[in-house]
CHARMM internal coordinates of N, CA and C (Angstrom, degrees):
IC EDIT
DIST 1 N 1 CA 1.4507
DIST 1 CA 1 C 1.5209
ANGL 1 N 1 CA 1 C 110.71
DIST 1 C 2 N 1.3230
ANGL 1 CA 1 C 2 N 117.00
DIHE 1 N 1 CA 1 C 2 N -48.45
DIST 2 N 2 CA 1.4586
ANGL 1 C 2 N 2 CA 118.80
DIHE 1 CA 1 C 2 N 2 CA -175.70
DIST 2 CA 2 C 1.5218
ANGL 2 N 2 CA 2 C 112.08
DIHE 1 C 2 N 2 CA 2 C -66.38
DIST 2 C 3 N 1.3359
ANGL 2 CA 2 C 3 N 118.24
DIHE 2 N 2 CA 2 C 3 N -29.86
DIST 3 N 3 CA 1.4626
ANGL 2 C 3 N 3 CA 120.25
DIHE 2 CA 2 C 3 N 3 CA 176.58
DIST 3 CA 3 C 1.5185
ANGL 3 N 3 CA 3 C 111.04
DIHE 2 C 3 N 3 CA 3 C -64.65
DIST 3 C 4 N 1.3175
ANGL 3 CA 3 C 4 N 116.83
DIHE 3 N 3 CA 3 C 4 N -37.65
DIST 4 N 4 CA 1.4589
ANGL 3 C 4 N 4 CA 121.34
DIHE 3 CA 3 C 4 N 4 CA -176.99
DIST 4 CA 4 C 1.5149
ANGL 4 N 4 CA 4 C 112.86
DIHE 3 C 4 N 4 CA 4 C -86.30
DIST 4 C 5 N 1.3124
ANGL 4 CA 4 C 5 N 117.06
DIHE 4 N 4 CA 4 C 5 N -47.30
DIST 5 N 5 CA 1.4653
ANGL 4 C 5 N 5 CA 120.67
DIHE 4 CA 4 C 5 N 5 CA -171.10
DIST 5 CA 5 C 1.5180
ANGL 5 N 5 CA 5 C 113.87
DIHE 4 C 5 N 5 CA 5 C -108.95
DIST 5 C 6 N 1.3095
ANGL 5 CA 5 C 6 N 118.91
DIHE 5 N 5 CA 5 C 6 N -4.91
DIST 6 N 6 CA 1.4588
ANGL 5 C 6 N 6 CA 120.60
DIHE 5 CA 5 C 6 N 6 CA -177.82
DIST 6 CA 6 C 1.5096
ANGL 6 N 6 CA 6 C 111.66
DIHE 5 C 6 N 6 CA 6 C 92.29
DIST 6 C 7 N 1.3118
ANGL 6 CA 6 C 7 N 115.72
DIHE 6 N 6 CA 6 C 7 N -176.69
DIST 7 N 7 CA 1.4646
ANGL 6 C 7 N 7 CA 121.26
DIHE 6 CA 6 C 7 N 7 CA -177.35
DIST 7 CA 7 C 1.5208
ANGL 7 N 7 CA 7 C 111.12
DIHE 6 C 7 N 7 CA 7 C -80.56
DIST 7 C 8 N 1.3270
ANGL 7 CA 7 C 8 N 115.73
DIHE 7 N 7 CA 7 C 8 N 146.97
DIST 8 N 8 CA 1.4561
ANGL 7 C 8 N 8 CA 122.13
DIHE 7 CA 7 C 8 N 8 CA 176.81
DIST 8 CA 8 C 1.5238
ANGL 8 N 8 CA 8 C 109.04
DIHE 7 C 8 N 8 CA 8 C -116.62
DIST 8 C 9 N 1.3172
ANGL 8 CA 8 C 9 N 116.12
DIHE 8 N 8 CA 8 C 9 N 156.43
DIST 9 N 9 CA 1.4593
ANGL 8 C 9 N 9 CA 121.36
DIHE 8 CA 8 C 9 N 9 CA -178.24
DIST 9 CA 9 C 1.5213
ANGL 9 N 9 CA 9 C 113.38
DIHE 8 C 9 N 9 CA 9 C -79.81
DIST 9 C 10 N 1.3113
ANGL 9 CA 9 C 10 N 117.62
DIHE 9 N 9 CA 9 C 10 N -11.40
DIST 10 N 10 CA 1.4655
ANGL 9 C 10 N 10 CA 122.77
DIHE 9 CA 9 C 10 N 10 CA 179.64
DIST 10 CA 10 C 1.5230
ANGL 10 N 10 CA 10 C 108.52
DIHE 9 C 10 N 10 CA 10 C -128.05
DIST 10 C 11 N 1.3292
ANGL 10 CA 10 C 11 N 119.07
DIHE 10 N 10 CA 10 C 11 N 160.26
DIST 11 N 11 CA 1.4699
ANGL 10 C 11 N 11 CA 120.20
DIHE 10 CA 10 C 11 N 11 CA 178.28
DIST 11 CA 11 C 1.5273
ANGL 11 N 11 CA 11 C 111.43
DIHE 10 C 11 N 11 CA 11 C -60.89
DIST 11 C 12 N 1.3238
ANGL 11 CA 11 C 12 N 116.05
DIHE 11 N 11 CA 11 C 12 N 138.53
DIST 12 N 12 CA 1.4621
ANGL 11 C 12 N 12 CA 122.50
DIHE 11 CA 11 C 12 N 12 CA -179.34
DIST 12 CA 12 C 1.5197
ANGL 12 N 12 CA 12 C 107.85
DIHE 11 C 12 N 12 CA 12 C -128.87
DIST 12 C 13 N 1.3069
ANGL 12 CA 12 C 13 N 117.29
DIHE 12 N 12 CA 12 C 13 N 137.95
DIST 13 N 13 CA 1.4576
ANGL 12 C 13 N 13 CA 120.91
DIHE 12 CA 12 C 13 N 13 CA 178.76
DIST 13 CA 13 C 1.5030
ANGL 13 N 13 CA 13 C 111.74
DIHE 12 C 13 N 13 CA 13 C -144.56
DIST 13 C 14 N 1.3117
ANGL 13 CA 13 C 14 N 115.40
DIHE 13 N 13 CA 13 C 14 N 167.66
DIST 14 N 14 CA 1.4547
ANGL 13 C 14 N 14 CA 122.38
DIHE 13 CA 13 C 14 N 14 CA 178.25
DIST 14 CA 14 C 1.5228
ANGL 14 N 14 CA 14 C 108.24
DIHE 13 C 14 N 14 CA 14 C -123.05
DIST 14 C 15 N 1.3212
ANGL 14 CA 14 C 15 N 116.51
DIHE 14 N 14 CA 14 C 15 N 131.25
DIST 15 N 15 CA 1.4641
ANGL 14 C 15 N 15 CA 122.17
DIHE 14 CA 14 C 15 N 15 CA 178.63
DIST 15 CA 15 C 1.5205
ANGL 15 N 15 CA 15 C 108.34
DIHE 14 C 15 N 15 CA 15 C -94.54
DIST 15 C 16 N 1.3335
ANGL 15 CA 15 C 16 N 116.99
DIHE 15 N 15 CA 15 C 16 N 79.26
DIST 16 N 16 CA 1.4620
ANGL 15 C 16 N 16 CA 120.38
DIHE 15 CA 15 C 16 N 16 CA -173.48
DIST 16 CA 16 C 1.5259
ANGL 16 N 16 CA 16 C 113.06
DIHE 15 C 16 N 16 CA 16 C -70.28
DIST 16 C 17 N 1.3073
ANGL 16 CA 16 C 17 N 118.15
DIHE 16 N 16 CA 16 C 17 N -21.08
DIST 17 N 17 CA 1.4670
ANGL 16 C 17 N 17 CA 120.49
DIHE 16 CA 16 C 17 N 17 CA 179.63
DIST 17 CA 17 C 1.5202
ANGL 17 N 17 CA 17 C 112.36
DIHE 16 C 17 N 17 CA 17 C -90.77
DIST 17 C 18 N 1.3206
ANGL 17 CA 17 C 18 N 117.10
DIHE 17 N 17 CA 17 C 18 N -10.78
DIST 18 N 18 CA 1.4539
ANGL 17 C 18 N 18 CA 120.40
DIHE 17 CA 17 C 18 N 18 CA 176.33
DIST 18 CA 18 C 1.5098
ANGL 18 N 18 CA 18 C 115.65
DIHE 17 C 18 N 18 CA 18 C 80.72
DIST 18 C 19 N 1.3163
ANGL 18 CA 18 C 19 N 118.20
DIHE 18 N 18 CA 18 C 19 N 18.37
DIST 19 N 19 CA 1.4645
ANGL 18 C 19 N 19 CA 120.41
DIHE 18 CA 18 C 19 N 19 CA -178.06
DIST 19 CA 19 C 1.5202
ANGL 19 N 19 CA 19 C 112.18
DIHE 18 C 19 N 19 CA 19 C -62.01
DIST 19 C 20 N 1.3104
ANGL 19 CA 19 C 20 N 117.84
DIHE 19 N 19 CA 19 C 20 N -32.88
DIST 20 N 20 CA 1.4642
ANGL 19 C 20 N 20 CA 121.41
DIHE 19 CA 19 C 20 N 20 CA -179.81
DIST 20 CA 20 C 1.5196
ANGL 20 N 20 CA 20 C 111.84
DIHE 19 C 20 N 20 CA 20 C -95.03
DIST 20 C 21 N 1.3106
ANGL 20 CA 20 C 21 N 116.45
DIHE 20 N 20 CA 20 C 21 N 0.59
DIST 21 N 21 CA 1.4633
ANGL 20 C 21 N 21 CA 121.31
DIHE 20 CA 20 C 21 N 21 CA -173.03
DIST 21 CA 21 C 1.5067
ANGL 21 N 21 CA 21 C 115.67
DIHE 20 C 21 N 21 CA 21 C -54.03
DIST 21 C 22 N 1.3053
ANGL 21 CA 21 C 22 N 118.01
DIHE 21 N 21 CA 21 C 22 N -44.00
DIST 22 N 22 CA 1.4618
ANGL 21 C 22 N 22 CA 119.97
DIHE 21 CA 21 C 22 N 22 CA -176.92
DIST 22 CA 22 C 1.5244
ANGL 22 N 22 CA 22 C 111.18
DIHE 21 C 22 N 22 CA 22 C -63.12
DIST 22 C 23 N 1.3071
ANGL 22 CA 22 C 23 N 117.34
DIHE 22 N 22 CA 22 C 23 N -44.53
DIST 23 N 23 CA 1.4688
ANGL 22 C 23 N 23 CA 120.57
DIHE 22 CA 22 C 23 N 23 CA -179.84
DIST 23 CA 23 C 1.5218
ANGL 23 N 23 CA 23 C 110.68
DIHE 22 C 23 N 23 CA 23 C -63.67
DIST 23 C 24 N 1.3174
ANGL 23 CA 23 C 24 N 117.09
DIHE 23 N 23 CA 23 C 24 N -37.57
DIST 24 N 24 CA 1.4616
ANGL 23 C 24 N 24 CA 120.50
DIHE 23 CA 23 C 24 N 24 CA -179.29
DIST 24 CA 24 C 1.5229
ANGL 24 N 24 CA 24 C 110.76
DIHE 23 C 24 N 24 CA 24 C -70.85
DIST 24 C 25 N 1.3134
ANGL 24 CA 24 C 25 N 117.25
DIHE 24 N 24 CA 24 C 25 N -47.98
DIST 25 N 25 CA 1.4645
ANGL 24 C 25 N 25 CA 119.34
DIHE 24 CA 24 C 25 N 25 CA -175.47
DIST 25 CA 25 C 1.5227
ANGL 25 N 25 CA 25 C 112.45
DIHE 24 C 25 N 25 CA 25 C -65.95
DIST 25 C 26 N 1.3109
ANGL 25 CA 25 C 26 N 118.41
DIHE 25 N 25 CA 25 C 26 N -22.97
DIST 26 N 26 CA 1.4684
ANGL 25 C 26 N 26 CA 119.60
DIHE 25 CA 25 C 26 N 26 CA 175.04
DIST 26 CA 26 C 1.5193
ANGL 26 N 26 CA 26 C 111.76
DIHE 25 C 26 N 26 CA 26 C -63.22
DIST 26 C 27 N 1.3363
ANGL 26 CA 26 C 27 N 116.84
DIHE 26 N 26 CA 26 C 27 N -25.88
DIST 27 N 27 CA 1.4586
ANGL 26 C 27 N 27 CA 121.06
DIHE 26 CA 26 C 27 N 27 CA 179.87
DIST 27 CA 27 C 1.5136
ANGL 27 N 27 CA 27 C 113.91
DIHE 26 C 27 N 27 CA 27 C -87.88
DIST 27 C 28 N 1.3310
ANGL 27 CA 27 C 28 N 117.58
DIHE 27 N 27 CA 27 C 28 N -0.60
DIST 28 N 28 CA 1.4597
ANGL 27 C 28 N 28 CA 121.81
DIHE 27 CA 27 C 28 N 28 CA -178.14
DIST 28 CA 28 C 1.5268
ANGL 28 N 28 CA 28 C 108.66
DIHE 27 C 28 N 28 CA 28 C -118.92
DIST 28 C 29 N 1.3415
ANGL 28 CA 28 C 29 N 117.77
DIHE 28 N 28 CA 28 C 29 N 104.31
DIST 29 N 29 CA 1.4610
ANGL 28 C 29 N 29 CA 120.53
DIHE 28 CA 28 C 29 N 29 CA -175.66
DIST 29 CA 29 C 1.5324
ANGL 29 N 29 CA 29 C 114.09
DIHE 28 C 29 N 29 CA 29 C -55.79
DIST 29 C 30 N 1.3267
ANGL 29 CA 29 C 30 N 117.55
DIHE 29 N 29 CA 29 C 30 N -32.64
DIST 30 N 30 CA 1.4657
ANGL 29 C 30 N 30 CA 120.68
DIHE 29 CA 29 C 30 N 30 CA -178.53
DIST 30 CA 30 C 1.5237
ANGL 30 N 30 CA 30 C 112.90
DIHE 29 C 30 N 30 CA 30 C -72.30
DIST 30 C 31 N 1.3318
ANGL 30 CA 30 C 31 N 117.94
DIHE 30 N 30 CA 30 C 31 N -10.13
DIST 31 N 31 CA 1.4647
ANGL 30 C 31 N 31 CA 121.37
DIHE 30 CA 30 C 31 N 31 CA -175.47
DIST 31 CA 31 C 1.5260
ANGL 31 N 31 CA 31 C 111.78
DIHE 30 C 31 N 31 CA 31 C -109.25
DIST 31 C 32 N 1.2988
ANGL 31 CA 31 C 32 N 116.28
DIHE 31 N 31 CA 31 C 32 N 64.51
DIST 32 N 32 CA 1.4518
ANGL 31 C 32 N 32 CA 120.27
DIHE 31 CA 31 C 32 N 32 CA 177.24
DIST 32 CA 32 C 1.5232
ANGL 32 N 32 CA 32 C 109.25
DIHE 31 C 32 N 32 CA 32 C -102.77
DIST 32 C 33 N 1.3315
ANGL 32 CA 32 C 33 N 118.18
DIHE 32 N 32 CA 32 C 33 N 127.91
DIST 33 N 33 CA 1.4675
ANGL 32 C 33 N 33 CA 120.71
DIHE 32 CA 32 C 33 N 33 CA 178.75
DIST 33 CA 33 C 1.5256
ANGL 33 N 33 CA 33 C 110.55
DIHE 32 C 33 N 33 CA 33 C -52.00
DIST 33 C 34 N 1.3142
ANGL 33 CA 33 C 34 N 114.75
DIHE 33 N 33 CA 33 C 34 N 140.12
DIST 34 N 34 CA 1.4560
ANGL 33 C 34 N 34 CA 120.63
DIHE 33 CA 33 C 34 N 34 CA -179.67
DIST 34 CA 34 C 1.5122
ANGL 34 N 34 CA 34 C 113.58
DIHE 33 C 34 N 34 CA 34 C 97.33
DIST 34 C 35 N 1.3316
ANGL 34 CA 34 C 35 N 117.28
DIHE 34 N 34 CA 34 C 35 N -17.16
DIST 35 N 35 CA 1.4520
ANGL 34 C 35 N 35 CA 119.44
DIHE 34 CA 34 C 35 N 35 CA 176.93
DIST 35 CA 35 C 1.5237
ANGL 35 N 35 CA 35 C 109.45
DIHE 34 C 35 N 35 CA 35 C -73.30
DIST 35 C 36 N 1.3261
ANGL 35 CA 35 C 36 N 118.02
DIHE 35 N 35 CA 35 C 36 N 145.08
DIST 36 N 36 CA 1.4613
ANGL 35 C 36 N 36 CA 120.50
DIHE 35 CA 35 C 36 N 36 CA 177.91
DIST 36 CA 36 C 1.5312
ANGL 36 N 36 CA 36 C 110.98
DIHE 35 C 36 N 36 CA 36 C -57.31
DIST 36 C 37 N 1.3127
ANGL 36 CA 36 C 37 N 116.33
DIHE 36 N 36 CA 36 C 37 N 132.19
DIST 37 N 37 CA 1.4627
ANGL 36 C 37 N 37 CA 121.25
DIHE 36 CA 36 C 37 N 37 CA 178.40
DIST 37 CA 37 C 1.5122
ANGL 37 N 37 CA 37 C 114.87
DIHE 36 C 37 N 37 CA 37 C 81.93
DIST 37 C 38 N 1.3293
ANGL 37 CA 37 C 38 N 117.94
DIHE 37 N 37 CA 37 C 38 N 3.19
DIST 38 N 38 CA 1.4698
ANGL 37 C 38 N 38 CA 121.46
DIHE 37 CA 37 C 38 N 38 CA -177.23
DIST 38 CA 38 C 1.5282
ANGL 38 N 38 CA 38 C 112.20
DIHE 37 C 38 N 38 CA 38 C -52.06
DIST 38 C 39 N 1.3187
ANGL 38 CA 38 C 39 N 116.58
DIHE 38 N 38 CA 38 C 39 N -41.45
DIST 39 N 39 CA 1.4646
ANGL 38 C 39 N 39 CA 121.00
DIHE 38 CA 38 C 39 N 39 CA -174.83
DIST 39 CA 39 C 1.5184
ANGL 39 N 39 CA 39 C 113.01
DIHE 38 C 39 N 39 CA 39 C -66.44
DIST 39 C 40 N 1.3148
ANGL 39 CA 39 C 40 N 117.99
DIHE 39 N 39 CA 39 C 40 N -19.03
DIST 40 N 40 CA 1.4669
ANGL 39 C 40 N 40 CA 120.85
DIHE 39 CA 39 C 40 N 40 CA -177.10
DIST 40 CA 40 C 1.5214
ANGL 40 N 40 CA 40 C 113.31
DIHE 39 C 40 N 40 CA 40 C -100.30
DIST 40 C 41 N 1.3186
ANGL 40 CA 40 C 41 N 117.61
DIHE 40 N 40 CA 40 C 41 N -3.62
DIST 41 N 41 CA 1.4614
ANGL 40 C 41 N 41 CA 120.64
DIHE 40 CA 40 C 41 N 41 CA -179.13
DIST 41 CA 41 C 1.5240
ANGL 41 N 41 CA 41 C 111.04
DIHE 40 C 41 N 41 CA 41 C -78.88
DIST 41 C 42 N 1.3235
ANGL 41 CA 41 C 42 N 115.87
DIHE 41 N 41 CA 41 C 42 N 149.35
DIST 42 N 42 CA 1.4646
ANGL 41 C 42 N 42 CA 122.09
DIHE 41 CA 41 C 42 N 42 CA 178.16
DIST 42 CA 42 C 1.5247
ANGL 42 N 42 CA 42 C 108.04
DIHE 41 C 42 N 42 CA 42 C -123.88
DIST 42 C 43 N 1.3235
ANGL 42 CA 42 C 43 N 115.84
DIHE 42 N 42 CA 42 C 43 N 129.94
DIST 43 N 43 CA 1.4595
ANGL 42 C 43 N 43 CA 120.86
DIHE 42 CA 42 C 43 N 43 CA 179.36
DIST 43 CA 43 C 1.5160
ANGL 43 N 43 CA 43 C 110.18
DIHE 42 C 43 N 43 CA 43 C -107.30
DIST 43 C 44 N 1.3209
ANGL 43 CA 43 C 44 N 114.59
DIHE 43 N 43 CA 43 C 44 N 152.82
DIST 44 N 44 CA 1.4626
ANGL 43 C 44 N 44 CA 122.27
DIHE 43 CA 43 C 44 N 44 CA 173.43
DIST 44 CA 44 C 1.5156
ANGL 44 N 44 CA 44 C 106.84
DIHE 43 C 44 N 44 CA 44 C -123.48
DIST 44 C 45 N 1.3190
ANGL 44 CA 44 C 45 N 116.09
DIHE 44 N 44 CA 44 C 45 N 134.55
DIST 45 N 45 CA 1.4658
ANGL 44 C 45 N 45 CA 120.12
DIHE 44 CA 44 C 45 N 45 CA 176.85
DIST 45 CA 45 C 1.5144
ANGL 45 N 45 CA 45 C 109.65
DIHE 44 C 45 N 45 CA 45 C -130.71
DIST 45 C 46 N 1.3138
ANGL 45 CA 45 C 46 N 114.96
DIHE 45 N 45 CA 45 C 46 N 143.48
DIST 46 N 46 CA 1.4564
ANGL 45 C 46 N 46 CA 122.17
DIHE 45 CA 45 C 46 N 46 CA 172.50
DIST 46 CA 46 C 1.5232
ANGL 46 N 46 CA 46 C 105.25
DIHE 45 C 46 N 46 CA 46 C -105.17
DIST 46 C 47 N 1.3363
ANGL 46 CA 46 C 47 N 115.80
DIHE 46 N 46 CA 46 C 47 N 118.88
DIST 47 N 47 CA 1.4575
ANGL 46 C 47 N 47 CA 121.52
DIHE 46 CA 46 C 47 N 47 CA -173.55
DIST 47 CA 47 C 1.5192
ANGL 47 N 47 CA 47 C 109.94
DIHE 46 C 47 N 47 CA 47 C -111.20
DIST 47 C 48 N 1.3190
ANGL 47 CA 47 C 48 N 116.09
DIHE 47 N 47 CA 47 C 48 N 128.52
DIST 48 N 48 CA 1.4713
ANGL 47 C 48 N 48 CA 121.00
DIHE 47 CA 47 C 48 N 48 CA 177.45
DIST 48 CA 48 C 1.5290
ANGL 48 N 48 CA 48 C 110.04
DIHE 47 C 48 N 48 CA 48 C -70.70
DIST 48 C 49 N 1.3056
ANGL 48 CA 48 C 49 N 116.71
DIHE 48 N 48 CA 48 C 49 N 164.16
DIST 49 N 49 CA 1.4634
ANGL 48 C 49 N 49 CA 120.85
DIHE 48 CA 48 C 49 N 49 CA -178.78
DIST 49 CA 49 C 1.5255
ANGL 49 N 49 CA 49 C 112.26
DIHE 48 C 49 N 49 CA 49 C -63.49
DIST 49 C 50 N 1.3318
ANGL 49 CA 49 C 50 N 118.33
DIHE 49 N 49 CA 49 C 50 N -20.63
DIST 50 N 50 CA 1.4660
ANGL 49 C 50 N 50 CA 120.12
DIHE 49 CA 49 C 50 N 50 CA 178.11
DIST 50 CA 50 C 1.5316
ANGL 50 N 50 CA 50 C 111.74
DIHE 49 C 50 N 50 CA 50 C -86.28
DIST 50 C 51 N 1.3458
ANGL 50 CA 50 C 51 N 116.60
DIHE 50 N 50 CA 50 C 51 N 2.05
DIST 51 N 51 CA 1.4552
ANGL 50 C 51 N 51 CA 120.95
DIHE 50 CA 50 C 51 N 51 CA 176.44
DIST 51 CA 51 C 1.5157
ANGL 51 N 51 CA 51 C 115.37
DIHE 50 C 51 N 51 CA 51 C 93.09
DIST 51 C 52 N 1.3135
ANGL 51 CA 51 C 52 N 117.84
DIHE 51 N 51 CA 51 C 52 N -3.96
DIST 52 N 52 CA 1.4622
ANGL 51 C 52 N 52 CA 120.15
DIHE 51 CA 51 C 52 N 52 CA 178.11
DIST 52 CA 52 C 1.5214
ANGL 52 N 52 CA 52 C 109.95
DIHE 51 C 52 N 52 CA 52 C -84.06
DIST 52 C 53 N 1.3093
ANGL 52 CA 52 C 53 N 115.44
DIHE 52 N 52 CA 52 C 53 N 151.93
DIST 53 N 53 CA 1.4601
ANGL 52 C 53 N 53 CA 120.76
DIHE 52 CA 52 C 53 N 53 CA -178.01
DIST 53 CA 53 C 1.5295
ANGL 53 N 53 CA 53 C 109.55
DIHE 52 C 53 N 53 CA 53 C -86.99
DIST 53 C 54 N 1.3254
ANGL 53 CA 53 C 54 N 115.59
DIHE 53 N 53 CA 53 C 54 N 121.34
DIST 54 N 54 CA 1.4592
ANGL 53 C 54 N 54 CA 121.38
DIHE 53 CA 53 C 54 N 54 CA 178.81
DIST 54 CA 54 C 1.5235
ANGL 54 N 54 CA 54 C 110.94
DIHE 53 C 54 N 54 CA 54 C -81.47
DIST 54 C 55 N 1.3133
ANGL 54 CA 54 C 55 N 116.17
DIHE 54 N 54 CA 54 C 55 N -40.92
DIST 55 N 55 CA 1.4613
ANGL 54 C 55 N 55 CA 122.60
DIHE 54 CA 54 C 55 N 55 CA 179.73
DIST 55 CA 55 C 1.5153
ANGL 55 N 55 CA 55 C 109.08
DIHE 54 C 55 N 55 CA 55 C -150.07
DIST 55 C 56 N 1.3152
ANGL 55 CA 55 C 56 N 116.25
DIHE 55 N 55 CA 55 C 56 N 148.32
DIST 56 N 56 CA 1.4613
ANGL 55 C 56 N 56 CA 121.69
DIHE 55 CA 55 C 56 N 56 CA 174.57
DIST 56 CA 56 C 1.5142
ANGL 56 N 56 CA 56 C 107.87
DIHE 55 C 56 N 56 CA 56 C -147.71
DIST 56 C 57 N 1.3175
ANGL 56 CA 56 C 57 N 116.31
DIHE 56 N 56 CA 56 C 57 N 138.61
DIST 57 N 57 CA 1.4498
ANGL 56 C 57 N 57 CA 121.60
DIHE 56 CA 56 C 57 N 57 CA -179.18
DIST 57 CA 57 C 1.5138
ANGL 57 N 57 CA 57 C 109.96
DIHE 56 C 57 N 57 CA 57 C -157.49
DIST 57 C 58 N 1.3176
ANGL 57 CA 57 C 58 N 116.38
DIHE 57 N 57 CA 57 C 58 N 169.16
DIST 58 N 58 CA 1.4562
ANGL 57 C 58 N 58 CA 120.17
DIHE 57 CA 57 C 58 N 58 CA 171.77
DIST 58 CA 58 C 1.5230
ANGL 58 N 58 CA 58 C 108.19
DIHE 57 C 58 N 58 CA 58 C -71.56
DIST 58 C 59 N 1.3065
ANGL 58 CA 58 C 59 N 116.78
DIHE 58 N 58 CA 58 C 59 N 140.59
DIST 59 N 59 CA 1.4631
ANGL 58 C 59 N 59 CA 120.76
DIHE 58 CA 58 C 59 N 59 CA -179.97
DIST 59 CA 59 C 1.5216
ANGL 59 N 59 CA 59 C 110.87
DIHE 58 C 59 N 59 CA 59 C -58.18
DIST 59 C 60 N 1.3071
ANGL 59 CA 59 C 60 N 117.00
DIHE 59 N 59 CA 59 C 60 N -35.75
DIST 60 N 60 CA 1.4675
ANGL 59 C 60 N 60 CA 120.64
DIHE 59 CA 59 C 60 N 60 CA -178.38
DIST 60 CA 60 C 1.5237
ANGL 60 N 60 CA 60 C 113.10
DIHE 59 C 60 N 60 CA 60 C -68.12
DIST 60 C 61 N 1.3292
ANGL 60 CA 60 C 61 N 117.25
DIHE 60 N 60 CA 60 C 61 N -14.64
DIST 61 N 61 CA 1.4630
ANGL 60 C 61 N 61 CA 120.85
DIHE 60 CA 60 C 61 N 61 CA -178.88
DIST 61 CA 61 C 1.5256
ANGL 61 N 61 CA 61 C 113.16
DIHE 60 C 61 N 61 CA 61 C -100.40
DIST 61 C 62 N 1.3244
ANGL 61 CA 61 C 62 N 118.35
DIHE 61 N 61 CA 61 C 62 N -2.29
DIST 62 N 62 CA 1.4664
ANGL 61 C 62 N 62 CA 120.97
DIHE 61 CA 61 C 62 N 62 CA -176.40
DIST 62 CA 62 C 1.5259
ANGL 62 N 62 CA 62 C 110.07
DIHE 61 C 62 N 62 CA 62 C -110.11
DIST 62 C 63 N 1.3122
ANGL 62 CA 62 C 63 N 115.35
DIHE 62 N 62 CA 62 C 63 N 130.02
DIST 63 N 63 CA 1.4579
ANGL 62 C 63 N 63 CA 120.07
DIHE 62 CA 62 C 63 N 63 CA 175.57
DIST 63 CA 63 C 1.5280
ANGL 63 N 63 CA 63 C 109.22
DIHE 62 C 63 N 63 CA 63 C -90.17
DIST 63 C 64 N 1.3208
ANGL 63 CA 63 C 64 N 116.92
DIHE 63 N 63 CA 63 C 64 N 163.03
DIST 64 N 64 CA 1.4607
ANGL 63 C 64 N 64 CA 120.39
DIHE 63 CA 63 C 64 N 64 CA 175.95
DIST 64 CA 64 C 1.5229
ANGL 64 N 64 CA 64 C 110.88
DIHE 63 C 64 N 64 CA 64 C -58.19
DIST 64 C 65 N 1.3245
ANGL 64 CA 64 C 65 N 116.64
DIHE 64 N 64 CA 64 C 65 N -39.90
DIST 65 N 65 CA 1.4653
ANGL 64 C 65 N 65 CA 120.45
DIHE 64 CA 64 C 65 N 65 CA -179.62
DIST 65 CA 65 C 1.5297
ANGL 65 N 65 CA 65 C 111.03
DIHE 64 C 65 N 65 CA 65 C -63.16
DIST 65 C 66 N 1.3381
ANGL 65 CA 65 C 66 N 117.03
DIHE 65 N 65 CA 65 C 66 N -41.86
DIST 66 N 66 CA 1.4680
ANGL 65 C 66 N 66 CA 119.94
DIHE 65 CA 65 C 66 N 66 CA 177.99
DIST 66 CA 66 C 1.5196
ANGL 66 N 66 CA 66 C 110.59
DIHE 65 C 66 N 66 CA 66 C -62.80
DIST 66 C 67 N 1.3267
ANGL 66 CA 66 C 67 N 116.63
DIHE 66 N 66 CA 66 C 67 N -45.18
DIST 67 N 67 CA 1.4604
ANGL 66 C 67 N 67 CA 119.66
DIHE 66 CA 66 C 67 N 67 CA -179.63
DIST 67 CA 67 C 1.5162
ANGL 67 N 67 CA 67 C 110.94
DIHE 66 C 67 N 67 CA 67 C -60.22
DIST 67 C 68 N 1.3092
ANGL 67 CA 67 C 68 N 117.03
DIHE 67 N 67 CA 67 C 68 N -44.12
DIST 68 N 68 CA 1.4649
ANGL 67 C 68 N 68 CA 120.33
DIHE 67 CA 67 C 68 N 68 CA 178.50
DIST 68 CA 68 C 1.5268
ANGL 68 N 68 CA 68 C 110.97
DIHE 67 C 68 N 68 CA 68 C -61.34
DIST 68 C 69 N 1.3278
ANGL 68 CA 68 C 69 N 118.06
DIHE 68 N 68 CA 68 C 69 N -42.22
DIST 69 N 69 CA 1.4628
ANGL 68 C 69 N 69 CA 121.11
DIHE 68 CA 68 C 69 N 69 CA 178.54
DIST 69 CA 69 C 1.5164
ANGL 69 N 69 CA 69 C 111.42
DIHE 68 C 69 N 69 CA 69 C -64.56
DIST 69 C 70 N 1.3377
ANGL 69 CA 69 C 70 N 117.50
DIHE 69 N 69 CA 69 C 70 N -42.83
DIST 70 N 70 CA 1.4633
ANGL 69 C 70 N 70 CA 120.74
DIHE 69 CA 69 C 70 N 70 CA 179.40
DIST 70 CA 70 C 1.5168
ANGL 70 N 70 CA 70 C 110.69
DIHE 69 C 70 N 70 CA 70 C -62.60
DIST 70 C 71 N 1.3276
ANGL 70 CA 70 C 71 N 117.32
DIHE 70 N 70 CA 70 C 71 N -41.45
DIST 71 N 71 CA 1.4617
ANGL 70 C 71 N 71 CA 120.31
DIHE 70 CA 70 C 71 N 71 CA 178.64
DIST 71 CA 71 C 1.5259
ANGL 71 N 71 CA 71 C 110.86
DIHE 70 C 71 N 71 CA 71 C -68.41
DIST 71 C 72 N 1.3139
ANGL 71 CA 71 C 72 N 117.16
DIHE 71 N 71 CA 71 C 72 N -38.33
DIST 72 N 72 CA 1.4666
ANGL 71 C 72 N 72 CA 121.36
DIHE 71 CA 71 C 72 N 72 CA 178.05
DIST 72 CA 72 C 1.5245
ANGL 72 N 72 CA 72 C 110.76
DIHE 71 C 72 N 72 CA 72 C -61.25
DIST 72 C 73 N 1.3334
ANGL 72 CA 72 C 73 N 116.54
DIHE 72 N 72 CA 72 C 73 N -36.16
DIST 73 N 73 CA 1.4620
ANGL 72 C 73 N 73 CA 121.01
DIHE 72 CA 72 C 73 N 73 CA 179.34
DIST 73 CA 73 C 1.5292
ANGL 73 N 73 CA 73 C 111.43
DIHE 72 C 73 N 73 CA 73 C -62.65
DIST 73 C 74 N 1.3154
ANGL 73 CA 73 C 74 N 117.69
DIHE 73 N 73 CA 73 C 74 N -24.98
DIST 74 N 74 CA 1.4555
ANGL 73 C 74 N 74 CA 120.99
DIHE 73 CA 73 C 74 N 74 CA -179.70
DIST 74 CA 74 C 1.5239
ANGL 74 N 74 CA 74 C 113.14
DIHE 73 C 74 N 74 CA 74 C -77.55
DIST 74 C 75 N 1.3359
ANGL 74 CA 74 C 75 N 116.29
DIHE 74 N 74 CA 74 C 75 N -26.59
DIST 75 N 75 CA 1.4673
ANGL 74 C 75 N 75 CA 118.41
DIHE 74 CA 74 C 75 N 75 CA -174.10
DIST 75 CA 75 C 1.5020
ANGL 75 N 75 CA 75 C 112.39
DIHE 74 C 75 N 75 CA 75 C -87.74
END
COOR INIT
IC SEED 1 N 1 CA 1 C
IC BUILD
């Protein structure tokens, strides 16, 4: 992440195995199983330190500036 987008003020990670995927996709209305193209969609979630999801959206709908602002809101 830091190589591509630079440094962030809070810890940032990628769930490449999809273990958190179900919890994240529940927060994104466009990502309902059975919808055409569901398997190719990518979600982004901002997770608070208590494990709750602060924001979730399709990756294609989030700009770098939005992501930085959402992460800044956590700190």
